[in-house]
C-alpha positions, 0 to 999 in steps of 0.5 A: 473478539474481532481484531482490526489490523491497519496501517499506523497513525499519521497526520493526527489521524488513526491511519495513514491509509484511506481504506484503513480510515474507512474501516475504523470509521465503519467499525466505530459506528456499527460494532459495539466497542467491547466487540473489537480492538484496533491494532496498528500493525502496519504490516500487510504480511500479518494477514494471509490476504496480504492487505490492510485493513484486515479483520481477524475473527479467530482463525478467519481473516478478511482483507479489504474494506468492502469485504470487511463490510460484507463479513460484518453484515453476515456475522451479525445477521445484518445488525452490524450493517450500516447499509441495512436500511438503505433503499434500492436507490441508495444502494445503487448510489453507494455502488456508483459513488464508491467507484468514483472515490476508489478511482478519482479520490484515490488518484488525488491522494496519490498525487498529493501525498506520494507523487509530489516529491516535496510532499512525500519527502517532507511529510509522507516518508517521515510519517512511515518512519514513525509507524514502521520498524526496521527494515520495513522503514526502508523497504515499504515506503518506496514500494508504496510510492511506486504503487501510487505512481503506477495507479496515476500513470493513466492520468498522464500526470507524468510531468508532475513527477517527482524525482524526474529532475533528481541529480542521480537520474540526470546523471544516468541519462544517456549522453550524445556522442561528440558532434551529435548533440542537438542544436540548442534552438531545436532542443525541447524543454525539460519536464518540470516537477510538481513543485515548479509547475504548481509555483508557476504564475499561470498555474497551468498545473493547478488548473489540471489538478482542479479539473481532476478534483472537480470530477471527484468532489462535485458529484459528492457535493451534489449528492450531499445537498442539504443533508447531514450525511451523503444519503441520510439526515441521521445515519452514516453509511459505508459510503460516508465511511469511505468518503471520510477516509479520503477527505480526511487525508485530503484536508488534514495533512499540512503538506508543503504543497497544499494544493488539494486541501486548498481546492477543497477549502476554497471551492467546496467548503460544504465538504469540509463541514460535512467531514468535521463531525464524523471525523471527531466522532470516529477518529477524535480528529479536528479537521479545522486545525489538522491536529487530532488525538491519534498520534500519541498513545497516551491520548488514545482514549476513544478508539479501542487501541491495542498494541500488537502482540510480540508473538513468533508469527509477527517475527516470522512475518517481518522476516518474510516481508523483508525477504520479499522486498529485497531485490532479486530475492523478492522476485522469487516469491510468487504473487499471493493468490488473493492479490490476483483478484480484488473481487473475491468474496469474504468467504473465499478470503477466509478459507485461505489458511495461514502459512504453517511455520515449518513451510515458512522456515523451509521456504525461507531457507531456500530463498536464503540459499538462492540469495547467497548464490546470486549475490556471492556467485559461490556455491556452498561447500556442501553443494560443492562436495555433492557436485564433486562426488557426482563428478567422480561417479560420472568418471567411474561410469565413463571408464566402464564404457569400453574403449570410447569411455576410457578415452573420454575418462582419460581426457577428463582425468588430465584436466587440471583440478580446480 
């Protein structure tokens, strides 16, 4: 039985992550429902690949949407491959438009749900509180937001931030010494936040956001034209699944600053109609109202949901995840080798073994000991005793080194004990 681990449901959708939504849509269309289950684990450390979505097939783990698609195709001999009947031109289109979605659509979702302070604090942050367990409710959301800011930094949308006008940050800014302040007439204006920019009458920020959205959505509309799906009239492909994941998160969430959904609904209504039926078929979500049937466990009747097992590996993974996200201690964890490259094939991913419990316990003990020394500045008693014993041994050896050793030993002996 295949197990698909994803970030949990939010906004009436079965997941808060676009790649997880794409994986759910793909399996719901390609794999018989009796062959797989869906687990909202919301914990990437459960998988050795350290990412979600993650597909588990016995002892084999496959992480990432594209790797999952390739693995399902190999496992089934092509029967579970939605792109099996695609022509060479269609396969080239899948590769090209996947790149557009991975960069531009991801940037739009990052700006809308994470970079925007008002949207993040009003909707995204509370959504994570519902799908995560303590202490990850406090550790993972800021980390996910920081990653979204890093991904969109190249777009030079720093003025759209987000917390740059927070009181705490303003208080920490360096102040000029007395008599050296810049005259008011020469001072530059402070950077505006996304809320103030979007609310400006001239809509300067809205123009920039529309330009970014056009670069992503216009190619999709041109590819869609009059077809029911992006590449076909009668069947979905992996590209449709990925587009469905991104467009659903762009349209459905009812955020305080709905600039992204407004752009799509007003300028690209064809895309809204395009995702309505697949979203209902794959997710059970109504994109017209933004209310689906995925948030309530009692209404999870369409997808093969299963509650994550309460096993010891789950507890250990939570401990490991918590330690890794702590300041100072988390830096002791080396980056996972599978995180260093997103181009690894599913065969390489599946060969990485699960960390044995004994090794994890040993590593946890070392990290805990290091954290104790770092935060308290004290050495545990058993280490202090070892150091005292070593010191005595050194003094004994000095006394055996003749007159010079005796002099040094005498100097050491007269030092006051601590």
